[in-house]
All heavy atoms as an XYZ file, in Angstrom:
916
protein
N     -25.316    -27.758     42.962
C     -24.196    -26.866     42.987
C     -23.701    -26.501     41.576
O     -24.153    -27.052     40.587
N     -22.811    -25.613     41.530
C     -22.241    -25.182     40.288
C     -20.922    -25.915     40.044
O     -20.209    -26.260     40.953
C     -21.933    -23.680     40.298
C     -23.168    -22.845     40.353
C     -22.750    -21.407     40.303
N     -23.964    -20.583     40.404
C     -23.979    -19.282     40.266
N     -22.896    -18.651     40.041
N     -25.106    -18.632     40.360
N     -20.612    -26.082     38.780
C     -19.305    -26.639     38.395
C     -18.843    -25.915     37.156
O     -19.643    -25.402     36.370
C     -19.388    -28.140     38.130
C     -20.046    -28.541     36.848
C     -19.892    -30.047     36.626
N     -20.467    -30.418     35.399
C     -19.847    -30.432     34.207
N     -18.582    -30.093     34.171
N     -20.481    -30.810     33.113
N     -17.555    -25.864     36.997
C     -17.002    -25.225     35.805
C     -17.253    -26.145     34.613
O     -17.195    -27.359     34.723
C     -15.512    -25.033     36.001
N     -17.579    -25.548     33.506
C     -17.806    -26.324     32.290
C     -16.497    -26.407     31.524
O     -15.823    -25.410     31.312
C     -18.843    -25.584     31.425
C     -19.174    -26.274     30.099
C     -19.923    -27.579     30.368
C     -20.014    -25.340     29.257
N     -16.139    -27.616     31.148
C     -14.961    -27.838     30.300
C     -15.395    -27.526     28.885
O     -16.350    -28.097     28.349
C     -14.539    -29.300     30.442
C     -13.295    -29.616     29.643
O     -12.938    -28.857     28.752
O     -12.701    -30.654     29.910
N     -14.669    -26.630     28.260
C     -15.018    -26.212     26.877
C     -15.102    -27.398     25.935
O     -15.901    -27.389     24.997
C     -14.007    -25.224     26.357
N     -14.295    -28.414     26.169
C     -14.306    -29.549     25.245
C     -15.627    -30.352     25.339
O     -15.965    -31.062     24.415
C     -13.131    -30.496     25.520
O     -13.184    -30.994     26.800
N     -16.364    -30.145     26.419
C     -17.685    -30.780     26.547
C     -18.673    -30.200     25.495
O     -19.567    -30.877     25.038
C     -18.281    -30.574     27.936
C     -17.508    -31.344     28.997
C     -18.049    -31.013     30.399
O     -19.246    -30.749     30.509
O     -17.251    -31.068     31.345
N     -18.491    -28.922     25.167
C     -19.378    -28.232     24.215
C     -18.807    -28.301     22.789
O     -19.525    -28.600     21.850
C     -19.626    -26.772     24.655
C     -20.475    -26.022     23.625
C     -20.250    -26.724     26.020
N     -17.498    -27.997     22.656
C     -16.923    -27.822     21.348
C     -15.977    -28.911     20.898
O     -15.499    -28.877     19.792
C     -16.140    -26.508     21.295
C     -17.005    -25.289     21.542
C     -16.896    -24.593     22.693
C     -17.909    -24.911     20.601
C     -17.703    -23.470     22.944
C     -18.716    -23.786     20.784
C     -18.602    -23.085     21.995
N     -15.687    -29.874     21.736
C     -14.743    -30.916     21.376
C     -13.328    -30.493     21.744
O     -13.077    -29.415     22.272
N     -12.347    -31.348     21.462
C     -10.983    -31.094     21.952
C     -10.291    -29.905     21.285
O      -9.314    -29.361     21.849
C     -10.249    -32.382     21.564
C     -11.067    -32.983     20.473
C     -12.483    -32.587     20.726
N     -10.746    -29.432     20.152
C     -10.127    -28.281     19.487
C     -10.894    -27.003     19.698
O     -10.919    -26.106     18.827
C      -9.994    -28.551     17.988
C      -9.025    -29.664     17.702
O      -8.025    -29.817     18.474
O      -9.231    -30.419     16.762
N     -11.524    -26.824     20.870
C     -12.409    -25.688     21.122
C     -11.719    -24.324     20.975
O     -12.384    -23.369     20.616
C     -13.001    -25.803     22.498
C     -12.045    -25.636     23.639
C     -11.281    -26.602     24.219
C     -11.718    -24.444     24.322
N     -10.526    -26.087     25.226
C     -10.763    -24.729     25.313
C     -12.124    -23.108     24.202
C     -10.245    -23.796     26.152
C     -11.588    -22.177     25.035
C     -10.669    -22.513     26.003
N     -10.417    -24.216     21.165
C      -9.765    -22.906     21.071
C      -9.694    -22.406     19.615
O      -9.415    -21.270     19.414
C      -8.387    -22.952     21.671
C      -8.387    -22.972     23.130
C      -6.978    -22.789     23.691
N      -6.993    -22.615     25.118
C      -6.701    -23.589     26.010
N      -6.408    -24.760     25.596
N      -6.710    -23.317     27.255
N      -9.919    -23.259     18.674
C      -9.814    -22.861     17.279
C     -11.161    -22.868     16.572
O     -11.248    -22.732     15.362
C      -8.837    -23.760     16.498
O      -9.280    -25.086     16.603
C      -7.429    -23.618     17.023
N     -12.245    -22.955     17.338
C     -13.572    -22.957     16.725
C     -13.773    -21.669     15.920
O     -13.626    -20.576     16.442
C     -14.685    -23.024     17.827
C     -16.047    -22.826     17.233
C     -14.597    -24.403     18.531
N     -14.012    -21.799     14.657
C     -14.375    -20.676     13.815
C     -13.248    -19.894     13.187
O     -13.462    -18.890     12.544
N     -11.999    -20.300     13.383
C     -10.916    -19.521     12.787
C     -10.916    -19.715     11.264
O     -11.122    -20.769     10.770
C      -9.540    -20.009     13.333
C      -9.420    -19.529     14.815
C      -8.377    -19.433     12.533
C      -8.136    -19.926     15.454
N     -10.681    -18.579     10.583
C     -10.598    -18.659      9.104
C      -9.255    -19.238      8.679
O      -8.246    -18.568      8.642
N      -9.228    -20.538      8.368
C      -7.961    -21.200      8.053
C      -7.378    -20.750      6.734
O      -6.224    -20.992      6.463
C      -8.165    -22.707      8.040
C      -8.554    -23.212      9.385
C      -9.762    -23.744      9.720
C      -7.823    -23.147     10.591
N      -9.793    -24.067     11.027
C      -8.615    -23.719     11.594
C      -6.533    -22.726     10.900
C      -8.184    -23.833     12.929
C      -6.116    -22.823     12.225
C      -6.936    -23.354     13.204
N      -8.153    -20.056      5.909
C      -7.650    -19.563      4.609
C      -6.702    -18.390      4.808
O      -5.970    -18.045      3.874
C      -8.799    -19.157      3.734
C      -9.591    -18.026      4.293
N     -10.482    -18.167      5.360
C      -9.633    -16.698      3.987
C     -10.993    -16.992      5.669
N     -10.521    -16.062      4.840
N      -6.666    -17.780      5.980
C      -5.780    -16.650      6.218
C      -4.382    -17.120      6.524
O      -4.194    -18.190      7.109
C      -6.312    -15.826      7.414
C      -7.727    -15.254      7.230
C      -8.197    -14.697      8.545
C      -7.731    -14.184      6.149
N      -3.385    -16.313      6.148
C      -2.001    -16.714      6.484
C      -1.825    -16.967      7.981
O      -1.198    -17.956      8.368
C      -1.169    -15.522      6.038
C      -1.946    -14.916      4.947
C      -3.406    -15.111      5.359
N      -2.331    -16.128      8.842
C      -2.232    -16.341     10.271
C      -2.951    -17.585     10.688
O      -2.481    -18.337     11.600
N      -4.072    -17.871     10.091
C      -4.837    -19.089     10.411
C      -4.041    -20.327     10.065
O      -4.055    -21.319     10.771
N      -3.337    -20.266      8.938
C      -2.501    -21.367      8.538
C      -1.400    -21.631      9.562
O      -1.114    -22.766      9.916
C      -1.881    -21.088      7.154
O      -2.960    -20.905      6.224
C      -1.049    -22.270      6.680
N      -0.796    -20.540     10.068
C       0.272    -20.700     11.050
C      -0.331    -21.238     12.367
O       0.305    -22.059     13.019
C       0.904    -19.326     11.356
S       1.814    -18.641      9.976
N      -1.540    -20.794     12.748
C      -2.116    -21.314     13.964
C      -2.436    -22.798     13.831
O      -2.186    -23.576     14.728
C      -3.420    -20.518     14.308
O      -3.074    -19.151     14.444
C      -4.041    -21.028     15.571
N      -2.910    -23.189     12.648
C      -3.197    -24.601     12.418
C      -1.941    -25.441     12.520
O      -1.938    -26.547     13.001
C      -3.849    -24.774     11.050
S      -4.452    -26.433     10.720
N      -0.774    -24.895     12.115
C       0.465    -25.627     12.170
C       1.110    -25.503     13.542
O       2.233    -25.989     13.730
C       1.414    -25.152     11.090
O       1.867    -23.857     11.352
N       0.469    -24.803     14.478
C       0.930    -24.619     15.840
C       2.072    -23.645     16.001
O       2.720    -23.594     17.033
C       1.246    -25.955     16.488
C       0.109    -26.941     16.378
C      -0.134    -27.646     17.640
N      -1.154    -28.719     17.530
C      -2.488    -28.502     17.571
N      -2.962    -27.297     17.744
N      -3.307    -29.502     17.452
N       2.382    -22.838     14.971
C       3.400    -21.784     15.127
C       2.642    -20.533     15.513
O       2.392    -19.658     14.677
C       4.166    -21.628     13.809
C       5.330    -20.634     13.972
O       5.433    -20.000     15.025
O       6.149    -20.562     13.012
N       2.289    -20.458     16.758
C       1.388    -19.391     17.245
C       2.030    -17.999     17.162
O       1.387    -17.010     16.947
C       0.887    -19.719     18.637
C       0.265    -21.081     18.702
N      -0.809    -21.454     17.874
C       0.572    -22.174     19.434
C      -1.142    -22.681     18.133
N      -0.308    -23.155     19.063
N       3.344    -17.946     17.389
C       4.030    -16.655     17.323
C       4.008    -16.117     15.859
O       3.754    -14.924     15.646
C       5.481    -16.765     17.825
C       5.551    -17.061     19.275
N       5.253    -16.106     20.233
C       5.886    -18.205     19.930
C       5.409    -16.644     21.410
N       5.798    -17.897     21.307
N       4.220    -17.002     14.901
C       4.166    -16.597     13.500
C       2.717    -16.204     13.157
O       2.488    -15.255     12.401
C       4.626    -17.728     12.601
N       1.732    -16.923     13.714
C       0.339    -16.601     13.440
C       0.005    -15.202     13.935
O      -0.628    -14.417     13.268
C      -0.570    -17.640     14.110
N       0.464    -14.900     15.142
C       0.181    -13.554     15.687
C       0.796    -12.485     14.815
O       0.129    -11.461     14.528
C       0.728    -13.465     17.152
C      -0.185    -14.300     18.033
C       0.840    -12.017     17.613
C       0.335    -14.448     19.469
N       2.004    -12.701     14.321
C       2.637    -11.717     13.424
C       1.810    -11.525     12.143
O       1.606    -10.388     11.704
C       4.048    -12.155     13.045
N       1.277    -12.622     11.592
C       0.450    -12.537     10.402
C      -0.873    -11.815     10.708
O      -1.328    -10.970      9.924
C       0.127    -13.925      9.845
C       1.318    -14.577      9.191
C       1.747    -13.849      7.898
O       0.903    -13.243      7.216
O       2.931    -13.857      7.628
N      -1.498    -12.167     11.840
C      -2.753    -11.501     12.177
C      -2.550    -10.010     12.451
O      -3.409     -9.194     12.081
C      -3.408    -12.159     13.394
C      -4.007    -13.502     13.089
C      -3.694    -14.629     13.864
C      -4.916    -13.691     12.050
C      -4.238    -15.867     13.594
C      -5.471    -14.927     11.766
C      -5.122    -16.018     12.548
N      -1.409     -9.670     13.029
C      -1.119     -8.221     13.237
C      -1.031     -7.500     11.915
O      -1.540     -6.374     11.778
C       0.152     -8.074     14.055
C      -0.006     -8.403     15.504
C       1.320     -8.416     16.275
O       2.402     -8.524     15.659
O       1.250     -8.331     17.526
N      -0.380     -8.135     10.943
C      -0.292     -7.515      9.599
C      -1.660     -7.398      8.954
O      -1.990     -6.372      8.335
C       0.663     -8.325      8.696
C       2.126     -8.090      8.969
C       3.030     -8.695      7.892
N       3.206    -10.131      8.017
C       4.026    -10.717      8.904
N       4.783     -9.965      9.667
N       4.159    -12.018      8.935
N      -2.443     -8.430      9.096
C      -3.809     -8.382      8.531
C      -4.643     -7.296      9.206
O      -5.419     -6.587      8.537
C      -4.449     -9.741      8.724
C      -3.797    -10.815      7.822
C      -4.119    -12.212      8.251
O      -5.022    -12.413      9.089
O      -3.453    -13.161      7.732
N      -4.501     -7.145     10.555
C      -5.303     -6.125     11.240
C      -4.793     -4.715     10.920
O      -5.570     -3.754     10.921
C      -5.265     -6.379     12.745
C      -6.137     -7.558     13.166
C      -5.897     -7.894     14.664
C      -7.609     -7.278     12.918
N      -3.504     -4.553     10.626
C      -2.989     -3.278     10.201
C      -3.628     -2.836      8.856
O      -3.949     -1.665      8.673
C      -1.472     -3.299     10.094
N      -3.848     -3.815      7.995
C      -4.465     -3.549      6.695
C      -5.951     -3.357      6.814
O      -6.553     -2.551      6.092
C      -4.161     -4.679      5.721
N      -6.624     -4.092      7.736
C      -8.064     -4.046      7.915
C      -8.387     -4.257      9.366
O      -8.587     -5.369      9.807
C      -8.739     -5.110      7.021
C     -10.233     -5.104      7.138
O     -10.774     -4.223      7.850
O     -10.866     -5.974      6.529
N      -8.454     -3.144     10.150
C      -8.743     -3.275     11.617
C     -10.070     -3.917     11.943
O     -10.263     -4.370     13.073
C      -8.665     -1.823     12.092
C      -7.938     -1.070     11.061
C      -8.192     -1.786      9.767
N     -10.955     -3.997     10.994
C     -12.269     -4.550     11.263
C     -12.394     -5.975     10.770
O     -13.531     -6.489     10.594
N     -11.302     -6.675     10.538
C     -11.360     -8.018      9.996
C     -11.629     -9.027     11.130
O     -10.756     -9.268     11.967
C     -10.054     -8.350      9.283
C     -10.181     -9.574      8.418
N      -9.689    -10.789      8.832
C     -10.711     -9.772      7.207
C      -9.938    -11.673      7.895
N     -10.561    -11.072      6.898
N     -12.841     -9.539     11.143
C     -13.292    -10.412     12.227
C     -12.342    -11.610     12.427
O     -11.915    -11.902     13.551
C     -14.736    -10.929     11.945
C     -15.211    -11.917     12.986
C     -15.817    -11.428     14.145
C     -15.002    -13.271     12.842
C     -16.253    -12.317     15.084
C     -15.420    -14.144     13.802
C     -16.060    -13.695     14.917
N     -12.040    -12.321     11.349
C     -11.258    -13.541     11.474
C      -9.850    -13.252     12.011
O      -9.286    -14.108     12.732
C     -11.176    -14.257     10.107
C     -12.465    -14.936      9.690
C     -13.467    -13.986      9.061
O     -13.159    -12.790      8.873
O     -14.579    -14.431      8.787
N      -9.321    -12.092     11.736
C      -7.988    -11.761     12.270
C      -8.042    -11.505     13.757
O      -7.170    -11.945     14.511
C      -7.415    -10.555     11.545
O      -7.132    -10.870     10.198
N      -9.110    -10.842     14.227
C      -9.282    -10.673     15.670
C      -9.481    -12.013     16.358
O      -8.868    -12.274     17.399
C     -10.453     -9.766     15.978
C     -10.160     -8.294     15.773
N      -9.355     -7.604     16.617
C     -10.559     -7.437     14.787
C      -9.241     -6.336     16.193
N      -9.976     -6.222     15.088
N     -10.326    -12.855     15.762
C     -10.543    -14.143     16.348
C      -9.283    -14.984     16.352
O      -8.955    -15.665     17.345
C     -11.669    -14.879     15.604
C     -12.229    -16.051     16.363
C     -13.112    -15.854     17.396
C     -11.845    -17.323     16.019
C     -13.614    -16.946     18.088
C     -12.334    -18.423     16.708
C     -13.207    -18.238     17.748
N      -8.536    -14.923     15.279
C      -7.269    -15.663     15.206
C      -6.255    -15.154     16.210
O      -5.527    -15.976     16.827
N      -6.176    -13.835     16.405
C      -5.275    -13.280     17.415
C      -5.630    -13.823     18.800
O      -4.766    -14.211     19.600
C      -5.327    -11.749     17.432
C      -4.609    -11.082     16.324
S      -2.807    -11.126     16.494
C      -2.568     -9.969     17.821
N      -6.894    -13.857     19.096
C      -7.350    -14.354     20.388
C      -7.029    -15.817     20.547
O      -6.483    -16.237     21.567
C      -8.882    -14.131     20.519
N      -7.308    -16.622     19.509
C      -7.014    -18.050     19.583
C      -5.520    -18.329     19.786
O      -5.120    -19.142     20.592
C      -7.542    -18.756     18.348
N      -4.684    -17.580     19.017
C      -3.229    -17.802     19.154
C      -2.771    -17.387     20.573
O      -1.960    -18.031     21.175
C      -2.504    -17.038     18.067
N      -3.315    -16.269     21.029
C      -2.961    -15.817     22.357
C      -3.360    -16.843     23.426
O      -2.583    -17.105     24.348
N      -4.539    -17.371     23.308
C      -4.991    -18.411     24.253
C      -4.108    -19.653     24.197
O      -3.738    -20.240     25.210
C      -6.450    -18.771     23.981
C      -7.450    -17.694     24.376
C      -8.847    -18.088     23.842
C      -7.456    -17.479     25.868
N      -3.719    -20.045     23.009
C      -2.855    -21.197     22.855
C      -1.479    -20.972     23.529
O      -0.864    -21.903     24.003
C      -2.638    -21.545     21.390
C      -3.803    -22.178     20.707
C      -3.889    -23.671     21.135
N      -5.093    -24.272     20.659
C      -5.077    -25.247     19.753
N      -3.970    -25.672     19.210
N      -6.245    -25.768     19.362
N      -1.070    -19.711     23.545
C       0.205    -19.368     24.201
C       0.034    -19.054     25.709
O       1.011    -18.698     26.354
C       0.841    -18.175     23.502
C       1.334    -18.434     22.091
C       1.745    -17.151     21.403
C       2.531    -19.433     22.121
N      -1.186    -19.202     26.200
C      -1.440    -18.951     27.614
C      -1.570    -17.483     27.974
O      -1.426    -17.121     29.154
N      -1.878    -16.631     27.014
C      -1.977    -15.196     27.258
C      -3.463    -14.763     27.122
O      -3.833    -14.120     26.150
C      -1.080    -14.440     26.311
C      -0.926    -12.978     26.689
O      -1.634    -12.507     27.591
N      -0.007    -12.301     26.093
N      -4.251    -15.102     28.112
C      -5.668    -14.775     28.133
C      -5.862    -13.256     28.103
O      -6.788    -12.755     27.468
C      -6.375    -15.424     29.325
N      -5.034    -12.515     28.820
C      -5.184    -11.060     28.918
C      -5.072    -10.402     27.536
O      -5.796     -9.479     27.188
C      -4.187    -10.464     29.867
N      -4.195    -10.915     26.703
C      -4.056    -10.379     25.356
C      -5.212    -10.794     24.443
O      -5.567    -10.078     23.498
C      -2.706    -10.855     24.718
N      -5.805    -11.954     24.708
C      -6.906    -12.414     23.907
C      -8.192    -11.669     24.162
O      -8.995    -11.517     23.216
C      -7.108    -13.943     24.154
N      -8.416    -11.224     25.369
C      -9.691    -10.642     25.738
C     -10.102     -9.455     24.861
O     -11.242     -9.446     24.376
C      -9.706    -10.289     27.236
C      -9.780    -11.577     28.047
C     -10.861     -9.344     27.611
C      -9.595    -11.443     29.548
N      -9.261     -8.451     24.602
C      -9.699     -7.339     23.764
C     -10.099     -7.811     22.362
O     -11.055     -7.237     21.801
C      -8.533     -6.388     23.716
C      -7.554     -6.840     24.728
C      -7.910     -8.252     25.096
N      -9.444     -8.797     21.832
C      -9.797     -9.280     20.502
C     -11.143    -10.021     20.526
O     -11.953     -9.859     19.605
C      -8.684    -10.152     19.958
C      -7.449     -9.418     19.611
N      -7.347     -8.578     18.531
C      -6.267     -9.352     20.274
C      -6.155     -8.022     18.506
N      -5.467     -8.459     19.548
N     -11.382    -10.767     21.590
C     -12.669    -11.469     21.696
C     -13.787    -10.448     21.879
O     -14.873    -10.627     21.337
C     -12.610    -12.472     22.836
C     -11.654    -13.641     22.583
C     -11.460    -14.432     23.867
C     -12.202    -14.543     21.493
N     -13.536     -9.409     22.675
C     -14.562     -8.380     22.840
C     -14.867     -7.676     21.514
O     -16.024     -7.382     21.213
C     -14.085     -7.357     23.883
C     -14.079     -7.948     25.306
C     -13.448     -7.072     26.352
O     -12.605     -6.190     26.001
O     -13.764     -7.246     27.521
N     -13.839     -7.421     20.726
C     -14.053     -6.808     19.383
C     -14.883     -7.761     18.533
O     -15.797     -7.335     17.824
C     -12.677     -6.487     18.748
O     -12.023     -5.523     19.548
C     -12.903     -5.955     17.307
N     -14.542     -9.050     18.561
C     -15.319    -10.029     17.818
C     -16.812     -9.951     18.170
O     -17.672    -10.015     17.297
C     -14.817    -11.454     18.067
S     -13.216    -11.821     17.327
N     -17.096     -9.852     19.461
C     -18.493     -9.816     19.896
C     -19.194     -8.519     19.577
O     -20.397     -8.483     19.435
C     -18.592    -10.179     21.393
C     -18.254    -11.629     21.655
C     -18.234    -11.922     23.155
C     -19.228    -12.579     20.955
N     -18.404     -7.423     19.481
C     -18.994     -6.167     18.988
C     -19.442     -6.338     17.555
O     -20.478     -5.796     17.137
C     -17.984     -5.042     19.121
C     -17.765     -4.595     20.538
C     -16.590     -3.621     20.642
O     -16.135     -3.088     19.644
O     -16.154     -3.356     21.794
N     -18.630     -7.065     16.755
C     -18.955     -7.272     15.348
C     -20.032     -8.309     15.163
O     -20.866     -8.149     14.285
C     -17.686     -7.737     14.582
C     -16.632     -6.665     14.472
S     -15.295     -7.308     13.434
C     -13.880     -6.760     14.374
N     -19.965     -9.412     15.901
C     -20.901    -10.515     15.791
C     -21.319    -10.968     17.180
O     -20.806    -11.923     17.733
C     -20.259    -11.694     15.063
C     -19.861    -11.362     13.616
C     -19.343    -12.616     12.932
N     -18.695    -12.259     11.657
C     -18.027    -13.121     10.925
N     -17.839    -14.369     11.334
N     -17.467    -12.738      9.798
N     -22.354    -10.300     17.726
C     -22.730    -10.534     19.120
C     -23.146    -11.984     19.425
O     -23.090    -12.371     20.597
C     -23.921     -9.579     19.313
C     -23.751     -8.554     18.254
C     -23.087     -9.212     17.108
N     -23.580    -12.744     18.455
C     -23.993    -14.104     18.727
C     -22.956    -15.140     18.323
O     -23.318    -16.308     18.272
C     -25.374    -14.408     18.042
O     -25.182    -14.252     16.646
C     -26.456    -13.475     18.527
N     -21.756    -14.748     18.085
C     -20.707    -15.697     17.714
C     -20.394    -16.569     18.913
O     -19.793    -16.117     19.894
C     -19.463    -14.994     17.196
C     -18.497    -15.898     16.538
N     -17.566    -16.615     17.223
C     -18.362    -16.232     15.227
C     -16.855    -17.337     16.405
N     -17.314    -17.139     15.161
N     -20.749    -17.826     18.818
C     -20.637    -18.748     19.940
C     -19.194    -18.999     20.353
O     -18.871    -18.972     21.547
C     -21.332    -20.086     19.572
C     -21.399    -21.144     20.652
C     -22.067    -20.616     21.906
C     -22.160    -22.350     20.112
N     -18.297    -19.223     19.419
C     -16.900    -19.474     19.730
C     -16.253    -18.321     20.478
O     -15.567    -18.497     21.479
N     -16.477    -17.091     19.967
C     -15.875    -15.910     20.605
C     -16.433    -15.717     22.015
O     -15.711    -15.411     22.928
C     -16.151    -14.658     19.737
N     -17.745    -15.906     22.150
C     -18.383    -15.722     23.456
C     -17.843    -16.748     24.447
O     -17.509    -16.427     25.591
C     -19.894    -15.828     23.324
C     -20.625    -15.539     24.624
C     -22.095    -15.263     24.380
N     -22.341    -14.147     23.465
C     -22.260    -12.863     23.809
N     -21.937    -12.532     25.022
N     -22.499    -11.921     22.925
N     -17.760    -18.024     24.062
C     -17.299    -19.063     24.949
C     -15.845    -18.795     25.347
O     -15.468    -18.917     26.509
C     -17.471    -20.441     24.348
C     -17.283    -21.544     25.358
C     -18.374    -21.976     26.093
C     -16.017    -22.056     25.593
C     -18.172    -22.969     27.045
C     -15.841    -23.031     26.556
C     -16.956    -23.486     27.299
N     -15.024    -18.473     24.353
C     -13.637    -18.215     24.647
C     -13.423    -17.030     25.591
O     -12.560    -17.018     26.427
C     -12.824    -18.073     23.371
C     -12.656    -19.371     22.636
C     -11.769    -19.233     21.411
O     -10.957    -18.297     21.281
N     -11.881    -20.162     20.516
N     -14.256    -15.967     25.387
C     -14.149    -14.820     26.272
C     -14.470    -15.222     27.691
O     -13.729    -14.831     28.611
C     -15.069    -13.696     25.783
C     -15.100    -12.459     26.660
C     -13.696    -11.831     26.792
C     -16.090    -11.437     26.071
N     -15.537    -16.006     27.899
C     -15.866    -16.453     29.238
C     -14.746    -17.283     29.840
O     -14.364    -17.122     31.008
N     -14.152    -18.133     29.049
C     -13.053    -18.977     29.510
C     -11.817    -18.149     29.861
O     -11.137    -18.402     30.841
C     -12.678    -20.015     28.440
O     -13.765    -20.922     28.236
N     -11.519    -17.149     28.994
C     -10.352    -16.295     29.235
C     -10.528    -15.504     30.514
O      -9.610    -15.419     31.365
C     -10.105    -15.390     28.049
N     -11.689    -14.929     30.688
C     -11.972    -14.158     31.914
C     -11.879    -15.053     33.169
O     -11.284    -14.671     34.167
C     -13.356    -13.517     31.840
C     -13.514    -12.389     30.839
C     -14.952    -12.056     30.593
C     -12.728    -11.165     31.307
N     -12.417    -16.230     33.069
C     -12.370    -17.185     34.150
C     -10.949    -17.545     34.522
O     -10.554    -17.613     35.695
C     -13.187    -18.431     33.812
O     -13.136    -19.344     34.860
N     -10.108    -17.771     33.496
C      -8.721    -18.169     33.734
C      -7.943    -17.086     34.443
O      -6.929    -17.356     35.081
C      -8.054    -18.547     32.436
O      -7.714    -17.428     31.659
N      -8.404    -15.827     34.345
C      -7.742    -14.723     35.009
C      -8.366    -14.424     36.378
O      -8.040    -13.425     37.012
C      -7.800    -13.460     34.126
C      -7.010    -13.542     32.851
C      -7.245    -12.313     31.987
C      -5.522    -13.727     33.119
N      -9.323    -15.291     36.803
C      -9.970    -15.096     38.099
C     -11.092    -14.080     38.072
O     -11.586    -13.702     39.133
N     -11.504    -13.639     36.903
C     -12.566    -12.637     36.784
C     -13.919    -13.354     36.640
O     -14.599    -13.230     35.665
C     -12.304    -11.721     35.584
C     -11.051    -10.887     35.818
C     -10.665    -10.084     34.597
N     -11.779     -9.243     34.097
C     -11.694     -8.542     32.985
N     -10.601     -8.549     32.223
N     -12.735     -7.824     32.577
N     -14.258    -14.123     37.690
C     -15.438    -14.967     37.624
C     -16.722    -14.212     37.516
O     -17.649    -14.672     36.816
C     -15.430    -15.902     38.852
C     -14.209    -16.794     39.013
C     -14.318    -17.665     40.233
C     -13.986    -17.605     37.736
N     -16.854    -13.042     38.172
C     -18.136    -12.279     38.091
C     -18.310    -11.722     36.653
O     -19.447    -11.548     36.238
C     -18.133    -11.163     39.108
O     -17.082    -10.222     38.883
N     -17.228    -11.527     35.915
C     -17.351    -11.102     34.517
C     -17.635    -12.314     33.626
O     -18.328    -12.243     32.613
C     -16.100    -10.427     34.036
C     -15.814     -9.083     34.755
O     -16.794     -8.410     35.085
O     -14.627     -8.739     34.971
N     -17.016    -13.461     33.994
C     -17.095    -14.647     33.131
C     -18.454    -15.325     33.213
O     -18.945    -15.838     32.212
C     -16.009    -15.638     33.532
N     -19.054    -15.315     34.380
C     -20.295    -16.109     34.561
C     -21.408    -15.709     33.601
O     -21.990    -16.585     32.956
C     -20.774    -16.006     36.010
C     -21.957    -16.909     36.252
C     -22.393    -16.943     37.703
O     -21.837    -16.218     38.536
O     -23.310    -17.716     37.989
N     -21.753    -14.428     33.462
C     -22.858    -14.116     32.526
C     -22.525    -14.464     31.060
O     -23.366    -14.874     30.281
C     -23.120    -12.622     32.709
C     -21.915    -12.087     33.405
C     -21.276    -13.239     34.154
N     -21.267    -14.248     30.698
C     -20.851    -14.569     29.310
C     -20.897    -16.082     29.065
O     -21.384    -16.526     28.010
C     -19.456    -13.988     29.040
C     -19.503    -12.461     29.065
C     -18.857    -14.514     27.729
C     -18.176    -11.797     29.094
N     -20.446    -16.837     30.034
C     -20.492    -18.273     29.882
C     -21.925    -18.797     29.843
O     -22.272    -19.708     29.105
C     -19.718    -18.954     31.021
O     -18.358    -18.594     30.927
N     -22.796    -18.200     30.669
C     -24.186    -18.580     30.660
C     -24.838    -18.311     29.308
O     -25.602    -19.088     28.786
C     -24.992    -17.831     31.752
O     -24.528    -18.222     33.016
N     -24.504    -17.146     28.747
C     -25.016    -16.792     27.399
C     -24.500    -17.786     26.369
O     -25.222    -18.182     25.450
C     -24.593    -15.382     26.997
C     -25.224    -14.303     27.796
C     -24.577    -12.963     27.619
O     -23.533    -12.826     26.973
N     -25.166    -11.905     28.194
N     -23.254    -18.220     26.521
C     -22.688    -19.235     25.593
C     -23.519    -20.481     25.612
O     -23.793    -21.072     24.573
C     -21.231    -19.554     25.971
O     -20.427    -18.443     25.861
N     -23.834    -20.936     26.792
C     -24.609    -22.175     26.919
C     -25.998    -22.038     26.309
O     -26.477    -22.962     25.627
C     -24.709    -22.601     28.371
C     -23.364    -23.047     28.987
C     -23.522    -23.300     30.467
C     -22.819    -24.273     28.270
N     -26.610    -20.882     26.522
C     -27.922    -20.641     25.907
C     -27.826    -20.660     24.370
O     -28.641    -21.234     23.689
C     -28.543    -19.327     26.388
C     -29.159    -19.428     27.751
C     -30.044    -18.220     28.048
N     -29.319    -16.977     28.049
C     -28.609    -16.505     29.051
N     -28.489    -17.195     30.188
N     -28.041    -15.314     28.981
N     -26.801    -19.982     23.847
C     -26.584    -19.931     22.399
C     -26.271    -21.353     21.837
O     -26.695    -21.694     20.755
C     -25.463    -18.980     22.049
C     -25.759    -17.507     22.110
C     -24.533    -16.673     21.948
C     -26.832    -17.128     21.102
N     -25.506    -22.115     22.590
C     -25.097    -23.435     22.114
C     -26.306    -24.340     21.917
O     -26.276    -25.265     21.086
C     -24.117    -24.070     23.102
N     -27.374    -24.118     22.647
C     -28.564    -24.944     22.482
C     -29.422    -24.527     21.310
O     -30.304    -25.234     20.907
C     -29.408    -24.935     23.774
O     -29.873    -23.615     24.052
C     -28.610    -25.464     24.938
N     -29.170    -23.305     20.782
C     -30.035    -22.761     19.734
C     -29.383    -22.562     18.385
O     -30.016    -22.306     17.407
C     -30.685    -21.484     20.168
O     -29.663    -20.518     20.397
C     -31.548    -21.637     21.389
N     -28.065    -22.598     18.337
C     -27.365    -22.324     17.065
C     -25.977    -22.969     17.017
O     -25.441    -23.365     17.999
C     -27.183    -20.793     16.917
C     -26.133    -20.233     17.829
C     -25.941    -18.742     17.583
O     -26.828    -18.028     17.296
N     -24.653    -18.346     17.653
N     -25.448    -22.945     15.810
C     -24.038    -23.269     15.628
C     -23.317    -21.913     15.483
O     -23.940    -20.850     15.450
C     -23.850    -24.079     14.336
C     -24.491    -25.433     14.477
C     -24.134    -26.276     13.293
C     -24.852    -27.572     13.405
N     -24.011    -28.712     13.457
N     -21.980    -21.972     15.452
C     -21.184    -20.727     15.356
C     -21.728    -19.820     14.282
O     -22.058    -20.262     13.196
C     -19.738    -21.046     15.065
C     -18.807    -20.551     16.147
O     -19.245    -20.010     17.133
O     -17.593    -20.786     15.992
N     -21.781    -18.535     14.537
C     -22.243    -17.591     13.550
C     -21.896    -16.227     13.961
O     -21.902    -15.257     13.448
């Protein structure tokens, strides 16, 4: 039978922050757990550079930490448009979709995550 995969089984207990650029102001706020401040910083960074991968990923991570999967999904999708094989973004997208009950959307993404996890590290 099938079972849901716990993200911590693949990425460890800090799976929601896999790959965040901690050098960014928003990343620093996320690391300190001030997720609302992190979102404000990432929004400023994205206003200056809408194609900044780490800011999209950070927005998604902060949103997930705040329990807002719906807000995280567009940022994760943008991340995967930029870096289709980014393991952290792919896994988080599958998890976010699943948390919203969108299992038919989440299943192929989660399956791809598992295939990627066996062949690469985040990239």
